[in-house]
ROSE-4610 file (N, C-alpha, C; in Angstrom, 1 decimal, always signed):
// ROSE-4610
residu = [M/M/M/I/I/I/W/W/W/D/D/D/G/G/G/S/S/S/T/T/T/V/V/V/Y/Y/Y/T/T/T/L/L/L/W/W/W/G/G/G/Y/Y/Y/R/R/R/P/P/P/V/V/V/T/T/T/A/A/A/P/P/P/S/S/S/I/I/I/K/K/K/W/W/W/I/I/I/R/R/R/K/K/K/A/A/A/D/D/D/G/G/G/N/N/N/W/W/W/S/S/S/A/A/A/S/S/S/D/D/D/R/R/R/G/G/G/A/A/A/S/S/S/E/E/E/D/D/D/V/V/V/Y/Y/Y/E/E/E/A/A/A/E/E/E/I/I/I/V/V/V/F/F/F/R/R/R/G/G/G/P/P/P/E/E/E/A/A/A/E/E/E/L/L/L/N/N/N/D/D/D/L/L/L/E/E/E/S/S/S/V/V/V/L/L/L/D/D/D/S/S/S/N/N/N/K/K/K/E/E/E/N/N/N/F/F/F/S/S/S/I/I/I/T/T/T/C/C/C/G/G/G/T/T/T/G/G/G/E/E/E/E/E/E/I/I/I/F/F/F/G/G/G/A/A/A/D/D/D/I/I/I/D/D/D/Y/Y/Y/S/S/S/G/G/G/S/S/S/L/L/L/D/D/D/I/I/I/T/T/T/V/V/V/V/V/V/D/D/D/Y/Y/Y/S/S/S/S/S/S/P/P/P/N/N/N/P/P/P/S/S/S/R/R/R/E/E/E/D/D/D/F/F/F/A/A/A/F/F/F/W/W/W/T/T/T/M/M/M/G/G/G/L/L/L/K/K/K/L/L/L/R/R/R/L/L/L/F/F/F/S/S/S/P/P/P/S/S/S/F/F/F/V/V/V/G/G/G/T/T/T/A/A/A/G/G/G/S/S/S/L/L/L/S/S/S/T/T/T/L/L/L/K/K/K/L/L/L/S/S/S/Q/Q/Q/F/F/F/S/S/S/Y/Y/Y/D/D/D/A/A/A/Y/Y/Y/S/S/S/E/E/E/F/F/F/D/D/D/N/N/N/Q/Q/Q/K/K/K/V/V/V/F/F/F/T/T/T/Y/Y/Y/D/D/D/G/G/G/T/T/T/A/A/A/Y/Y/Y/Y/Y/Y/N/N/N/E/E/E/E/E/E/D/D/D/T/T/T/E/E/E/P/P/P/G/G/G/I/I/I/F/F/F/S/S/S/A/A/A/S/S/S/F/F/F/K/K/K/Q/Q/Q/T/T/T/Q/Q/Q/S/S/S/Q/Q/Q/A/A/A/E/E/E/A/A/A/I/I/I/R/R/R/R/R/R/Y/Y/Y/I/I/I/L/L/L/S/S/S/T/T/T/N/N/N/R/R/R/S/S/S/G/G/G/A/A/A/F/F/F/T/T/T/F/F/F/P/P/P/S/S/S/I/I/I/G/G/G/V/V/V/D/D/D/Y/Y/Y/P/P/P/F/F/F/G/G/G/Q/Q/Q/R/R/R/A/A/A/G/G/G/T/T/T/G/G/G/P/P/P/F/F/F/S/S/S/V/V/V/K/K/K/I/I/I/I/I/I/E/E/E/W/W/W/N/N/N/D/D/D/E/E/E/G/G/G/R/R/R/P/P/P/N/N/N/L/L/L/V/V/V/D/D/D/W/W/W/F/F/F/F/F/F/R/R/R/I/I/I/K/K/K/F/F/F/A/A/A/R/R/R/V/V/V/F/F/F/T/T/T]
num = [1/1/1/2/2/2/3/3/3/4/4/4/5/5/5/6/6/6/7/7/7/8/8/8/9/9/9/10/10/10/11/11/11/12/12/12/13/13/13/14/14/14/15/15/15/16/16/16/17/17/17/18/18/18/19/19/19/20/20/20/21/21/21/22/22/22/23/23/23/24/24/24/25/25/25/26/26/26/27/27/27/28/28/28/29/29/29/30/30/30/31/31/31/32/32/32/33/33/33/34/34/34/35/35/35/36/36/36/37/37/37/38/38/38/39/39/39/40/40/40/41/41/41/42/42/42/43/43/43/44/44/44/45/45/45/46/46/46/47/47/47/48/48/48/49/49/49/50/50/50/51/51/51/52/52/52/53/53/53/54/54/54/55/55/55/56/56/56/57/57/57/58/58/58/59/59/59/60/60/60/61/61/61/62/62/62/63/63/63/64/64/64/65/65/65/66/66/66/67/67/67/68/68/68/69/69/69/70/70/70/71/71/71/72/72/72/73/73/73/74/74/74/75/75/75/76/76/76/77/77/77/78/78/78/79/79/79/80/80/80/81/81/81/82/82/82/83/83/83/84/84/84/85/85/85/86/86/86/87/87/87/88/88/88/89/89/89/90/90/90/91/91/91/92/92/92/93/93/93/94/94/94/95/95/95/96/96/96/97/97/97/98/98/98/99/99/99/100/100/100/101/101/101/102/102/102/103/103/103/104/104/104/105/105/105/106/106/106/107/107/107/108/108/108/109/109/109/110/110/110/111/111/111/112/112/112/113/113/113/114/114/114/115/115/115/116/116/116/117/117/117/118/118/118/119/119/119/120/120/120/121/121/121/122/122/122/123/123/123/124/124/124/125/125/125/126/126/126/127/127/127/128/128/128/129/129/129/130/130/130/131/131/131/132/132/132/133/133/133/134/134/134/135/135/135/136/136/136/137/137/137/138/138/138/139/139/139/140/140/140/141/141/141/142/142/142/143/143/143/144/144/144/145/145/145/146/146/146/147/147/147/148/148/148/149/149/149/150/150/150/151/151/151/152/152/152/153/153/153/154/154/154/155/155/155/156/156/156/157/157/157/158/158/158/159/159/159/160/160/160/161/161/161/162/162/162/163/163/163/164/164/164/165/165/165/166/166/166/167/167/167/168/168/168/169/169/169/170/170/170/171/171/171/172/172/172/173/173/173/174/174/174/175/175/175/176/176/176/177/177/177/178/178/178/179/179/179/180/180/180/181/181/181/182/182/182/183/183/183/184/184/184/185/185/185/186/186/186/187/187/187/188/188/188/189/189/189/190/190/190/191/191/191/192/192/192/193/193/193/194/194/194/195/195/195/196/196/196/197/197/197/198/198/198/199/199/199/200/200/200/201/201/201/202/202/202/203/203/203/204/204/204/205/205/205/206/206/206/207/207/207/208/208/208/209/209/209/210/210/210/211/211/211/212/212/212/213/213/213/214/214/214/215/215/215/216/216/216/217/217/217/218/218/218/219/219/219/220/220/220/221/221/221/222/222/222/223/223/223/224/224/224/225/225/225/226/226/226/227/227/227/228/228/228/229/229/229/230/230/230/231/231/231/232/232/232/233/233/233/234/234/234/235/235/235/236/236/236/237/237/237/238/238/238/239/239/239/240/240/240/241/241/241/242/242/242/243/243/243/244/244/244/245/245/245/246/246/246/247/247/247/248/248/248]
x = [-16.4/-17.1/-17.7/-19.0/-19.6/-19.6/-19.1/-18.9/-19.9/-20.7/-21.8/-22.7/-23.0/-24.0/-23.6/-22.4/-22.1/-20.8/-19.7/-18.4/-17.9/-17.4/-16.9/-15.4/-14.8/-13.4/-13.0/-11.8/-11.2/-10.6/-11.2/-10.6/-9.6/-8.4/-7.2/-7.0/-7.1/-6.9/-7.5/-7.8/-8.4/-8.2/-8.4/-8.3/-9.4/-10.3/-11.3/-10.6/-11.0/-10.5/-11.6/-12.0/-13.1/-12.7/-13.3/-12.9/-14.1/-14.2/-15.3/-15.2/-16.3/-16.2/-16.0/-15.0/-14.7/-13.3/-13.2/-11.8/-11.6/-10.5/-10.2/-9.1/-9.3/-8.3/-8.1/-6.9/-6.6/-6.6/-7.4/-7.6/-6.5/-6.4/-5.4/-5.6/-6.8/-7.0/-6.7/-6.1/-5.7/-6.8/-8.0/-9.1/-9.2/-9.8/-10.0/-11.4/-11.6/-12.9/-13.0/-14.2/-14.5/-15.4/-15.1/-16.0/-16.5/-17.8/-18.4/-19.4/-19.2/-20.2/-21.3/-21.3/-22.3/-22.0/-22.7/-22.5/-22.7/-23.6/-23.9/-22.7/-21.8/-20.6/-19.4/-19.5/-18.4/-18.1/-16.9/-16.4/-16.0/-16.6/-16.3/-15.5/-14.3/-13.5/-12.8/-12.2/-11.5/-10.4/-9.2/-8.1/-8.1/-8.2/-8.4/-7.4/-7.2/-6.3/-7.0/-7.1/-7.6/-6.5/-6.7/-5.7/-6.4/-5.8/-6.4/-5.7/-6.2/-5.6/-5.6/-4.6/-4.4/-5.7/-6.4/-7.6/-8.7/-8.8/-9.8/-9.6/-8.3/-8.0/-8.0/-7.7/-7.8/-9.3/-10.2/-11.6/-12.0/-11.5/-11.8/-11.2/-10.0/-9.4/-10.3/-10.9/-11.7/-13.0/-13.5/-14.7/-14.4/-13.2/-12.8/-12.6/-12.0/-11.7/-13.0/-14.1/-15.3/-16.2/-16.0/-16.9/-16.0/-15.9/-15.1/-16.0/-17.3/-18.2/-18.5/-19.7/-20.1/-20.4/-20.2/-20.4/-21.3/-21.8/-22.6/-21.9/-21.6/-20.9/-21.7/-21.5/-22.0/-20.9/-20.8/-19.7/-20.2/-19.3/-19.5/-19.1/-19.2/-18.7/-17.3/-16.9/-15.5/-15.0/-15.9/-15.6/-16.2/-16.1/-16.6/-15.6/-15.4/-14.3/-14.4/-15.6/-15.7/-15.9/-15.7/-15.9/-16.9/-16.8/-17.7/-19.2/-19.4/-20.7/-21.6/-21.1/-21.8/-22.8/-23.9/-24.9/-24.5/-24.1/-23.7/-24.7/-25.9/-26.9/-27.4/-27.2/-27.6/-26.4/-26.7/-25.6/-25.2/-24.0/-23.4/-23.1/-23.4/-23.1/-21.7/-20.8/-19.4/-18.8/-17.7/-16.9/-15.5/-14.6/-13.2/-12.5/-11.9/-11.3/-9.9/-9.1/-7.7/-7.5/-7.3/-7.0/-5.5/-4.7/-3.3/-2.5/-3.1/-2.4/-3.5/-4.2/-5.3/-4.7/-3.5/-3.0/-2.5/-2.9/-2.4/-0.9/-0.4/+1.0/+1.2/+2.2/+2.4/+2.9/+2.2/+2.7/+3.6/+3.2/+4.0/+3.5/+3.9/+3.6/+2.1/+1.2/-0.2/-1.1/-0.6/-1.6/-1.0/-2.0/-1.7/-2.5/-2.0/-2.7/-3.0/-4.0/-4.4/-5.0/-4.5/-4.9/-5.8/-6.9/-7.8/-8.2/-8.6/-9.3/-10.7/-11.6/-13.1/-13.7/-14.8/-15.6/-17.0/-17.6/-19.0/-20.0/-21.1/-22.1/-23.3/-23.9/-25.1/-25.1/-24.1/-24.1/-25.2/-25.6/-26.5/-25.8/-26.3/-25.5/-26.2/-25.3/-25.8/-25.1/-25.4/-24.7/-24.9/-26.2/-26.4/-26.3/-26.3/-26.1/-24.6/-24.1/-22.7/-22.2/-21.0/-20.5/-19.0/-18.3/-16.9/-16.6/-17.6/-17.5/-16.7/-16.5/-15.7/-14.3/-13.8/-12.4/-11.4/-10.6/-9.6/-8.2/-7.2/-5.9/-5.4/-4.8/-4.2/-2.8/-2.1/-0.7/-0.5/+0.6/+0.9/+1.4/+2.1/+2.6/+1.5/+1.7/+0.7/+1.4/+0.9/+1.4/+0.4/+1.0/+0.2/+1.1/+0.7/+1.6/+0.8/+1.4/+1.0/+2.3/+2.3/+3.5/+3.7/+5.0/+5.4/+5.4/+4.4/+4.3/+4.8/+6.1/+6.8/+8.0/+8.4/+9.5/+10.3/+11.6/+12.4/+13.0/+13.0/+13.6/+14.6/+15.9/+16.9/+17.2/+17.4/+17.8/+19.3/+19.8/+21.2/+22.0/+21.5/+22.3/+22.1/+21.4/+21.2/+20.0/+19.2/+18.0/+17.0/+16.4/+15.5/+14.1/+13.3/+11.8/+11.2/+10.0/+9.3/+7.8/+7.2/+5.8/+5.2/+4.1/+3.5/+2.0/+1.5/+0.0/-0.7/-2.0/-2.8/-3.0/-3.1/-3.3/-2.3/-1.9/-0.9/-1.7/-1.4/-2.2/-2.0/-3.0/-3.0/-3.4/-2.6/-3.0/-2.8/-3.7/-3.6/-3.9/-2.9/-3.1/-2.7/-3.5/-3.3/-4.0/-3.6/-4.2/-5.1/-6.3/-7.3/-7.7/-7.9/-8.3/-9.7/-10.6/-12.0/-12.7/-13.8/-14.6/-15.4/-16.1/-17.0/-18.0/-18.8/-19.9/-19.3/-18.2/-17.6/-17.1/-16.5/-16.1/-17.3/-18.4/-19.6/-20.0/-20.0/-20.4/-19.4/-18.1/-17.1/-17.2/-17.3/-17.4/-18.7/-19.8/-21.0/-21.0/-20.2/-20.1/-19.3/-18.2/-17.4/-18.0/-18.8/-19.3/-20.7/-21.4/-22.9/-23.2/-23.1/-23.5/-22.9/-21.6/-20.8/-19.7/-20.0/-19.1/-17.9/-18.3/-17.2/-17.4/-18.3/-18.5/-17.6/-17.6/-16.8/-17.5/-16.7/-17.2/-16.2/-16.6/-15.6/-14.7/-13.4/-12.4/-12.8/-12.9/-13.3/-12.3/-12.8/-12.0/-11.3/-10.0/-9.3/-8.1/-8.0/-6.9/-5.6/-5.7/-4.5/-4.7/-3.7/-3.7/-3.5/-2.6/-2.2/-2.3/-3.5/-3.7/-3.1/-2.9/-2.3/-1.0/-0.3/+0.9/+0.8/+1.8/+1.8/+1.4/+1.9/+1.6/+0.1/-0.7/-2.1/-2.9/-2.4/-3.1/-3.9/-4.9/-5.6/-7.0/-7.4/-8.7/-9.8/-11.1/-11.6/-11.3/-11.2/-11.0/-12.1/-12.3/-13.2/-12.4/-12.8/-11.9/-12.8/-12.1/-12.7/-11.8/-12.4/-11.6/-11.3/-10.0/-9.6/-9.0/-8.7/-8.2/-8.3/-8.6/-8.8/-8.6/-8.2/-8.0/-8.5/-9.3/-9.7/-8.6/-7.9/-6.8/-7.1/-8.5/-8.9/-8.8/-8.9/-8.9/-8.0/-7.1/-6.2/-6.9/-8.1/-8.8/-10.3/-11.1/-12.5/-13.0/-12.1/-12.5/-12.2/-11.0/-10.4/-10.4/-10.8/-10.6/-9.6/-8.9/-7.9/-8.2/-8.1/-8.3/-7.1/-6.8/-5.9/-6.7/-6.7/-7.6/-6.8/-6.9/-6.3/-7.3/-7.1/-8.0/-7.3/-8.0/-7.5/-8.2/-7.5/-8.1/-8.8/-10.0/-10.7/-10.4/-10.1/-9.8/-10.9/-11.2/-12.3/-11.8]
y = [+1.9/+3.1/+3.8/+4.3/+5.0/+6.5/+7.3/+8.7/+9.5/+10.3/+11.1/+10.3/+9.1/+8.3/+7.5/+7.6/+6.9/+6.2/+7.0/+6.4/+5.6/+4.4/+3.5/+3.6/+3.8/+3.9/+2.8/+2.3/+1.3/+1.8/+1.6/+2.0/+1.1/+1.6/+0.7/+0.6/+1.8/+1.8/+3.0/+2.9/+4.1/+4.0/+5.1/+5.2/+6.2/+5.8/+6.7/+7.7/+9.0/+10.0/+10.7/+10.2/+10.7/+11.6/+12.8/+13.8/+14.2/+13.5/+13.9/+15.3/+16.0/+17.4/+17.5/+16.8/+16.7/+17.2/+18.1/+18.5/+18.1/+17.4/+16.8/+17.7/+17.9/+18.5/+17.7/+17.7/+16.9/+17.9/+17.7/+18.6/+18.3/+19.2/+19.1/+17.8/+17.3/+16.1/+14.8/+15.0/+13.8/+13.3/+13.8/+13.3/+14.1/+13.5/+14.1/+14.6/+15.9/+16.5/+16.8/+16.6/+16.8/+18.0/+18.8/+19.8/+19.2/+19.0/+18.3/+19.2/+19.5/+20.3/+19.4/+18.1/+17.2/+16.5/+15.3/+14.4/+15.1/+16.0/+16.7/+17.5/+17.8/+18.5/+17.7/+16.3/+15.4/+15.5/+15.3/+15.4/+14.0/+13.6/+12.3/+12.5/+12.1/+12.3/+10.9/+10.9/+9.6/+10.0/+9.4/+9.5/+8.3/+8.5/+7.3/+7.4/+6.2/+6.1/+5.3/+5.9/+5.2/+4.6/+3.4/+2.8/+2.2/+2.5/+2.0/+2.4/+2.1/+2.5/+4.0/+4.5/+6.0/+6.6/+6.1/+6.7/+6.8/+5.8/+5.9/+7.0/+7.2/+8.2/+9.6/+9.6/+10.9/+11.4/+10.4/+10.7/+11.3/+10.7/+11.2/+12.6/+12.8/+14.1/+15.2/+14.8/+15.7/+16.1/+15.0/+15.2/+16.2/+16.0/+16.9/+18.3/+18.4/+19.8/+20.5/+19.8/+20.5/+20.8/+20.2/+20.4/+20.5/+21.7/+22.0/+21.9/+21.7/+21.7/+20.3/+19.8/+18.6/+17.5/+16.2/+15.1/+14.1/+13.2/+12.0/+10.8/+9.9/+8.7/+7.5/+6.3/+5.1/+4.1/+3.6/+2.7/+1.2/+0.4/-1.1/-1.8/-3.1/-4.0/-3.8/-3.6/-3.4/-1.9/-1.0/+0.4/+1.3/+0.8/+1.6/+2.6/+3.6/+4.6/+5.5/+5.8/+6.7/+6.0/+4.7/+3.9/+2.9/+1.8/+0.7/+1.0/+2.1/+2.3/+3.2/+3.7/+4.5/+3.6/+4.2/+3.5/+3.7/+2.7/+2.8/+2.3/+2.0/+1.4/+2.3/+3.6/+4.6/+5.4/+6.5/+7.4/+8.3/+8.8/+9.6/+11.0/+12.0/+13.4/+13.7/+14.1/+14.3/+15.5/+16.0/+17.0/+16.6/+17.1/+16.8/+17.9/+17.5/+18.5/+18.8/+17.8/+18.0/+17.7/+18.7/+18.5/+18.6/+18.5/+18.8/+17.8/+16.6/+15.7/+15.0/+15.8/+15.1/+14.5/+14.9/+14.4/+12.9/+12.1/+10.7/+10.6/+9.6/+9.3/+7.8/+7.5/+6.2/+5.3/+4.1/+3.1/+2.1/+1.7/+0.7/+0.9/-0.1/+0.0/+0.1/-0.6/-0.7/+0.3/+0.6/+1.3/+2.7/+3.5/+4.8/+4.9/+5.8/+6.0/+7.5/+7.7/+9.1/+9.1/+10.1/+10.2/+11.4/+11.3/+12.4/+12.3/+13.4/+13.4/+13.9/+13.1/+13.4/+13.7/+14.5/+14.7/+14.4/+13.7/+13.2/+14.2/+14.5/+15.4/+14.5/+14.9/+14.3/+12.8/+12.2/+10.8/+10.1/+8.9/+8.1/+6.8/+6.1/+5.1/+3.7/+2.7/+1.3/+0.9/-0.3/-0.8/+0.2/+0.7/+1.7/+1.2/-0.1/-0.7/-0.7/+0.4/+0.5/-0.3/-0.9/-1.8/-1.9/-2.1/-2.4/-3.9/-4.7/-6.0/-6.9/-6.6/-7.5/-7.1/-6.1/-5.6/-6.7/-6.8/-7.9/-7.3/-7.5/-6.9/-7.5/-6.6/-7.1/-7.6/-7.2/-7.6/-7.7/-8.3/-8.5/-7.2/-6.3/-5.1/-4.1/-3.3/-2.2/-1.3/-0.1/+0.8/+0.8/+0.4/+0.4/+0.9/+2.1/+2.7/+3.8/+4.0/+5.1/+5.9/+7.1/+7.9/+8.3/+8.6/+9.1/+10.7/+11.3/+12.8/+13.4/+13.4/+14.1/+14.8/+15.9/+16.6/+17.0/+16.7/+17.0/+18.4/+19.1/+20.4/+20.4/+20.8/+20.8/+22.1/+22.2/+23.4/+23.6/+24.7/+25.0/+24.0/+23.4/+22.4/+21.0/+20.9/+19.6/+18.8/+19.4/+18.7/+18.6/+17.4/+17.2/+17.3/+18.0/+18.1/+17.7/+17.2/+16.9/+17.1/+17.5/+17.7/+16.6/+16.0/+14.9/+15.2/+15.0/+15.1/+14.0/+14.3/+13.3/+12.1/+12.3/+11.1/+11.2/+10.1/+10.0/+9.5/+10.1/+9.7/+8.3/+7.6/+6.2/+6.2/+5.6/+5.6/+4.2/+3.7/+2.4/+2.6/+2.3/+2.5/+1.3/+0.8/-0.4/-0.4/-1.4/-1.6/-2.8/-2.7/-3.8/-4.2/-5.5/-6.1/-6.6/-6.1/-6.4/-6.8/-7.5/-7.8/-6.6/-6.7/-5.6/-5.2/-6.2/-5.9/-5.4/-5.9/-5.4/-4.0/-3.7/-2.3/-1.3/-1.7/-0.9/-0.6/-1.6/-1.4/-0.6/-0.7/+0.0/+1.5/+1.8/+3.2/+3.8/+3.1/+3.7/+3.9/+3.1/+3.3/+4.6/+4.7/+5.9/+7.2/+7.1/+8.3/+8.6/+7.7/+7.9/+7.4/+6.1/+5.5/+6.2/+6.4/+6.9/+7.8/+9.0/+9.9/+10.4/+10.6/+11.1/+10.7/+9.8/+9.4/+8.3/+8.0/+7.0/+5.6/+4.6/+3.2/+2.3/+1.0/+0.1/-0.4/-0.4/-0.9/-2.3/-2.5/-3.8/-4.9/-6.1/-7.3/-7.7/-7.5/-7.8/-8.7/-9.3/-10.2/-9.5/-8.3/-7.6/-7.5/-8.0/-8.0/-6.6/-5.9/-4.6/-3.5/-3.1/-2.1/-0.7/-0.4/+0.9/+0.7/-0.4/-0.6/-1.4/-2.1/-3.0/-2.2/-1.0/-0.2/+0.0/+0.1/+0.4/-0.8/-2.0/-3.2/-3.7/-4.6/-5.3/-4.7/-3.7/-3.1/-3.8/-3.6/-2.9/-1.4/-0.9/+0.5/+1.2/+2.4/+3.3/+4.1/+4.2/+4.8/+5.7/+6.5/+7.2/+7.1/+7.1/+7.1/+8.5/+8.9/+10.3/+10.4/+9.3/+9.4/+8.1/+8.1/+6.9/+7.2/+6.2/+6.3/+5.0/+5.2/+4.1/+4.0/+2.8/+2.6/+1.9/+1.7/+1.2/-0.3/-0.9/-2.3/-2.7/-3.7/-4.2/-5.2/-5.7/-6.7/-6.6/-7.5/-7.5/-8.0/-8.4/-9.1/-8.2/-7.7/-7.1/-5.5/-5.0/-3.5/-3.4/-2.3/-2.0/-0.7/-0.6/+0.6/+0.8/+2.0/+2.4/+3.2/+2.8/+3.4/+3.7/+4.9/+5.3/+5.5/+4.7/+4.8/+5.6/+6.5/+7.2/+6.8/+6.5/+6.1/+7.2/+6.9/+7.9/+7.7/+8.8/+8.8/+9.3/+8.6/+9.1/+9.4]
z = [-25.2/-24.7/-25.9/-25.7/-26.7/-26.4/-27.3/-27.0/-27.8/-27.2/-27.9/-28.8/-28.3/-29.0/-30.2/-30.7/-31.9/-31.9/-31.7/-31.9/-30.7/-31.0/-29.9/-29.9/-28.6/-28.5/-27.5/-27.6/-26.8/-25.6/-24.4/-23.1/-22.7/-22.4/-22.1/-20.6/-19.9/-18.4/-17.8/-16.5/-15.8/-14.3/-13.7/-12.2/-11.7/-10.9/-10.3/-9.4/-9.5/-8.6/-7.9/-6.8/-6.0/-4.9/-4.8/-3.8/-3.0/-1.8/-0.9/-0.4/-0.2/+0.2/+1.8/+2.3/+3.7/+4.0/+4.9/+5.3/+6.8/+7.0/+8.4/+9.0/+10.4/+11.2/+12.5/+13.0/+14.2/+15.4/+16.4/+17.5/+18.6/+19.5/+20.6/+21.4/+21.5/+22.3/+21.6/+20.3/+19.5/+18.6/+18.7/+17.9/+16.6/+15.6/+14.3/+14.1/+13.6/+13.4/+11.9/+11.4/+10.0/+9.7/+8.7/+8.2/+6.8/+6.7/+5.6/+4.9/+3.6/+2.9/+2.3/+2.5/+2.1/+0.8/+0.7/-0.5/-1.8/-1.9/-3.1/-3.7/-2.8/-3.2/-3.5/-3.4/-3.7/-5.2/-5.6/-7.0/-7.4/-8.6/-9.2/-10.5/-10.6/-11.8/-12.1/-13.3/-13.7/-14.6/-14.4/-15.3/-16.2/-17.5/-18.4/-19.5/-20.1/-21.3/-22.4/-23.6/-24.7/-25.5/-26.1/-26.9/-28.1/-29.3/-30.5/-31.8/-32.9/-34.2/-34.3/-35.1/-35.2/-35.7/-36.6/-37.2/-36.2/-35.3/-34.2/-33.2/-32.8/-31.9/-32.5/-33.8/-34.5/-34.5/-34.7/-34.6/-33.3/-32.2/-30.9/-30.7/-31.2/-31.1/-31.8/-32.9/-33.6/-32.8/-32.2/-31.3/-30.2/-29.5/-28.4/-28.9/-30.1/-30.7/-31.0/-31.4/-31.8/-30.6/-29.5/-28.3/-27.1/-26.5/-25.3/-24.1/-24.2/-23.1/-22.5/-22.7/-22.1/-23.1/-22.7/-23.5/-22.9/-23.6/-23.1/-23.5/-22.5/-22.8/-22.2/-22.8/-22.3/-22.1/-20.9/-20.5/-20.6/-21.1/-21.2/-20.0/-20.0/-18.9/-18.7/-17.4/-17.1/-17.2/-17.6/-17.8/-16.7/-15.4/-14.3/-13.9/-14.8/-14.7/-13.5/-13.0/-11.9/-10.5/-10.5/-9.3/-9.4/-8.5/-8.6/-8.3/-7.5/-7.0/-7.8/-9.0/-9.9/-10.8/-11.1/-11.9/-13.4/-14.1/-15.5/-16.4/-16.0/-16.8/-17.9/-17.8/-18.9/-19.3/-20.0/-20.4/-19.2/-19.2/-18.2/-18.8/-18.1/-18.5/-17.9/-18.8/-18.3/-19.1/-18.5/-19.2/-19.1/-20.0/-20.0/-19.2/-18.1/-17.2/-17.7/-18.2/-18.6/-20.0/-20.8/-22.2/-22.5/-21.4/-21.5/-22.5/-22.7/-23.6/-24.5/-25.2/-26.1/-27.3/-27.8/-29.0/-28.9/-29.8/-29.7/-29.8/-29.1/-29.1/-29.5/-30.3/-30.8/-29.7/-29.5/-28.5/-29.2/-30.4/-31.2/-32.6/-33.5/-34.9/-35.2/-34.3/-34.6/-33.8/-32.6/-31.7/-31.3/-31.0/-30.4/-29.0/-28.2/-26.9/-26.7/-25.9/-25.5/-24.1/-23.3/-21.9/-21.7/-20.9/-20.6/-19.1/-18.6/-17.2/-17.4/-16.9/-17.0/-15.7/-15.7/-14.5/-14.8/-13.8/-13.9/-13.3/-14.0/-13.4/-12.9/-11.8/-11.2/-11.2/-10.5/-10.4/-9.7/-10.1/-9.4/-9.0/-8.0/-7.4/-7.3/-7.2/-6.9/-5.7/-5.1/-3.9/-2.8/-2.6/-1.5/-0.1/+0.1/+1.4/+1.8/+2.3/+2.6/+3.7/+3.6/+4.6/+4.4/+5.6/+5.5/+6.0/+6.1/+6.7/+5.8/+4.6/+3.7/+3.5/+4.2/+4.0/+4.0/+3.0/+3.0/+2.6/+3.4/+3.1/+1.8/+1.0/-0.3/-0.1/+1.0/+1.2/+2.7/+3.0/+4.4/+5.1/+4.3/+4.9/+5.1/+6.1/+6.4/+7.5/+7.6/+8.7/+9.9/+11.0/+12.3/+13.4/+13.9/+14.9/+15.7/+16.9/+17.8/+18.0/+17.6/+17.8/+19.2/+19.5/+20.8/+20.7/+21.2/+21.1/+22.3/+22.4/+23.6/+23.1/+23.8/+23.4/+24.7/+24.8/+25.9/+25.8/+26.9/+27.0/+28.1/+27.9/+28.9/+29.4/+30.8/+31.4/+31.3/+31.9/+31.8/+32.5/+33.6/+34.3/+33.8/+32.7/+32.1/+32.5/+33.4/+33.8/+32.6/+32.4/+31.3/+31.8/+31.0/+31.2/+29.9/+30.0/+28.7/+28.9/+27.7/+27.6/+26.7/+27.1/+26.3/+26.3/+25.1/+24.9/+25.7/+26.0/+26.7/+25.9/+24.6/+23.7/+22.5/+22.1/+21.0/+19.7/+18.6/+17.4/+17.0/+16.8/+16.3/+14.9/+14.0/+12.5/+12.0/+11.3/+10.6/+9.1/+8.3/+6.8/+6.1/+5.2/+4.5/+3.1/+2.3/+1.0/+1.1/+0.4/+0.4/-1.0/-1.1/-2.4/-2.3/-3.2/-3.1/-4.4/-4.4/-5.6/-6.0/-7.1/-7.6/-6.6/-6.1/-5.1/-3.8/-3.4/-2.1/-2.3/-3.5/-3.7/-3.7/-4.3/-4.2/-2.8/-1.9/-0.5/+0.2/+0.0/+0.7/+0.3/-1.0/-1.4/-0.9/-0.9/-0.3/+1.2/+1.9/+3.3/+3.6/+2.9/+3.1/+2.6/+1.5/+0.9/+1.3/+1.9/+2.3/+3.7/+3.9/+5.2/+6.4/+6.3/+7.5/+6.9/+6.6/+5.9/+6.8/+8.1/+8.9/+10.4/+10.7/+12.0/+12.5/+13.8/+14.4/+14.3/+14.2/+14.2/+14.7/+15.0/+15.5/+14.4/+14.7/+13.7/+13.2/+11.9/+11.4/+11.7/+11.7/+11.9/+10.6/+10.5/+9.3/+9.6/+10.8/+11.1/+11.5/+12.1/+12.6/+14.1/+14.8/+16.3/+16.9/+16.3/+16.9/+15.9/+15.5/+14.4/+14.7/+16.0/+16.3/+17.1/+16.9/+17.5/+18.8/+19.2/+20.4/+21.6/+21.8/+23.0/+23.2/+22.1/+22.2/+22.6/+22.4/+22.7/+21.6/+21.9/+20.8/+20.6/+21.4/+21.2/+22.0/+21.6/+20.3/+20.3/+19.1/+18.9/+18.2/+18.6/+17.8/+16.8/+15.6/+14.5/+13.6/+12.8/+11.7/+10.5/+9.3/+8.1/+7.7/+7.7/+7.5/+6.1/+5.4/+4.0/+3.3/+2.1/+1.3/-0.2/-0.9/-2.4/-3.0/-4.1/-4.9/-6.0/-5.9/-6.8/-8.1/-8.3/-9.6/-9.6/-10.8/-11.0/-12.1/-11.9/-12.9/-13.8/-13.5/-14.3/-14.0/-14.5/-14.3/-13.0/-12.1/-10.9/-9.7/-9.6/-8.4/-8.4/-7.3/-7.0/-5.9/-5.9/-4.8/-4.2/-2.9/-2.1/-1.1/-0.9/+0.2/+1.2/+2.5/+3.5/+4.7/+5.3/+6.5/+7.6/+8.7/+9.9/+10.9/+11.6/+12.8/+14.0/+15.1/+16.3/+17.0/+17.6/+18.4/+19.8/+20.5/+21.9/+22.8/+23.9/+24.7/+26.1]
């Protein structure tokens, strides 16, 4: 990574932290409704860790100490720190959000580490053709259920009454493992193509995504929560996505 046009630092690890400007609420009929301030209000941040010789990280500490405002960085291959769908072909304007641990700490005899949290200004994007068609479960386990929303009330003589909502919330939550191009398309679908609308639950090889009582579908769903969990290598990206069933 090139910082302010000259000094190169070794990026050891990172996690994109994307915060869409969407607030979700669940209505009385069981459906989810979104309040969306628009894509221009989304926040793109990254939690990163630098690793290198003490002298190199001391230089970075000096740069941070001399400039508390904005920086320009250039990312290399494998340094897609703000997410796969960001355009890294040029320099990025960023600021350091969290200086809580800027001082290097010794990892071993040879290397030191330093953690920072960055925020990206005015992002531009690649992979604008958003799609969920390539979603692939990263593990066999997942959460698939429809809750029983009823509560029994007992009278003095022991007679039981219960109230039950017309619809019971159906939630499917799972982790997914994707390639670089697939990660671009997934992020663009969630953040641009379909920010808060309903769509048909994608085919991912799960027979009962909302529990056995709900059947096999097809189901209309919305994505009400998701996390980009970053990449452990140059090939794979991991996501955690929560789908909510839409009731009609």
